[in-house]
C-alpha positions, 0 to 999 in steps of 0.5 A: 331108150326110145328114140321119141323120148331122145327127140322130144326137147328138140321137137318143141322148137320148129324152125320157120323161114320167111322171106329168106329170114330165120326165126324161132317158135318156141311150142306151147310144151311148158317151156317159156323163154326167159324175158329179157333183162330190164335196164336202168329205171328211165330218167326220161321224165326226170329230163323232160322236166329239166331240159327248159332250165338249161341253156346255151351261152354263146359269148364273143370276144374280139381279139387283137392279133398282136402277133409280130411274126417277121416279115420275109425278105423278098427282092424289089419289085417282086409279084408277091410284094403286095401280098406281104404288105397286106398281110403283115400289115405294112402298106405304104409304111403303116401297120393295120391293126388286126383284130378277130371276133372269138366265139365260144360255147358253154352252159347254164341254168336258170335258178329264178323264173325272172331270169337269173342264171349260174354258169362258169366264170371262164364260160364268160370271162372277157366277153363282149357279148353274151346271149343265152340261147333257150330250149325253145329257140328264144335267145335274150342278152344276158349281163354280168350280175358278178364272177368269182374266178376262185369257185369259177362260178358266174352270175348272169340275169337276162329279162324274159318276156314271160317267165322262166324254167328254174331250178333249186340247189340241192344239199351236196353234203347229201350226195354218196359215191355211187349216187346217180346223178344226171348232167345236162348241158350243151357239148359241142353246140349241138343243143340240150344233152342229157348224160347220166352216170354216178359219183365216182368221188367227192371232196377231189383236190385238181389244184384248180383254186383255192376251195377245191372240193370238187364232186367227181362223176363218170357221167360224161361231161364234154367240151360245152357242158361247162356251166351246166348243171349236175341234178340228183335223182330228184332233179335238184343241183347239186353241182356245176360242171366245171372241168374234165380229165381228158387227153382228147378233149372228149370225156373219158368218165372223170369229170369234176362239179363245183358241189352246190353248197359252195355255189350256193352260198357264192350265188348269194353273194353275187346276186347281193353284192355284185362281188363276194364277201368272205371270212378272213382269220389271217394267217398262213399256213401249211400241213401238219406232217407226221414228223410235225405232229411227232414233234408237237405232241400231238397223237395223230397229224390233223389240222392246219399248221399256222406257219406265219400271222398277216400284219394287220389281219383279224388274229395280229392281236397275239390271239393266235400264234406261229406254231398253233394247230387249228383243229376245229373253226366254229364248230366244224373239224379241221382234218387237214390243211386244205379244209381251213380255207374254204370252211373260214371262206364261207363263213360271214364277214365281221362274225365271231367264231370259236377257234380251237388250237393245239398250243404246245401240247395242249388245246385251247378255244380261242374267240376271232372276229372275222375280217373280210378276205378280200380287204386282206388280200393286198396284206396277204400279198405283201406278208408273202413277200416279207414273211417265210423260211428260217434255219441254224448251225448243228445238225448239218448247219453252221450257224452264227450270231446275227451281227451287223456285217452278216445282215449286210451280207446276206441282206436280212431285214432289220426286224430278223432276229435269231441265229443266222446260217452261214453254210449248210452240208450238202450231204446233210438233213438240212439241205434235203429239207432246202435249208439254206445260207442266209436263213435264220433260225427263230425258234428250235422246238417252240423255244426262242433261240438268240445265239448258236449254243442255244441252238445246240443246247436245244437239240441236245435236249430234244436227243436226250428225250428221245425225240427224232426230230428237231421243229425248227422256225426258220426266217428267209431274208425278209423275215418271211417264216416257215417250220421245217422238221430236221431229223437228228440222225 
């Protein structure tokens, strides 16, 4: 093979050294260097449009220092006597009151050019002074229009001399896992900062409140981003950045935003009323497990099981009963228990809605007029103190008729009726289900029982029918109710 044929590809490259820096020059021999791959599409134009709508929120709060550190014993006449007297606030027998001002930073965004701003409740909670800092460097004092700790949303109002740059809410229901999102906030007080990422998950429950339904994103959300907006690709707010999971306090790519569909209704109520006005059904609920679904002849575990009715609530008329399973509410499916509180809360107070239930294996539709949750919270608290557990004798439980002596022994309320459990075998299934002596079995398989024999007969029949579990309604000593499925082994 000719030498020049072997070297031809090499001759196409000439190495040039200039000022000690080597470079490679490609000869025009039909060979083109590969073009650098382009990165993701720039969000610079979108960010430029939105930055002015995002604000920094600075709060201050004066807190008293109530620590009671023991005063060390020092010899009389010690040169440190004055120092300790002053430090412990005990000069001349008087305790000097101590207080200090605590400052914190958060973010927010303008939703009305006249000065309405949305942020997190925890950003402004207990603040004495709230100051809003805008991208142009201007500052305005803010007042709280209303706040909702349950969703961690607050609304502020400022009085600008000129119209502000405002943004609008988008539809968070249309957002999909994998969609690009952009977060703007003020982490660490550095000023407006833009980060991007994708939607990692939807419907996250992080146990922060009764209406958890968070959007999870890997867009960097750091301290100071709380209350800032999460934008979709068209510049609409589809979430309010609220929480992160992090061992260090900085972003590790797990951030959570309250979805805009929930925020919109809360913000509207706070602006109109200064408080929230949520719908209320007046029931206590628990999850429908596979065992409970089988006991109720349901094909699959779904919906919310009604464990109790709040006395004086909207359905205290018998329209909905303990043991009912709510599977649809006002046209919306209730896939699991935690769906129901959120759907009900988003419904208007006083609205008549259709509730689809499963009662004793049959589907029924009930018309219910909603009450107001805020008005019923005191009733709920009272009901929680007087409405729960229950059990019986059989299946490792020793049962007895509920007479005055046993009622006095276990301090069982007069309004509780059924069969009292006086002993539970610690190795039994009932013990595993946390059934204890003093609990009262009210129903077995949705049939009222009044004697130990009735409990035994019902359990025997369930076994004869091929059932694997017995569904018990149990009352505790103050009448609180719960459903328990006990394996019949």
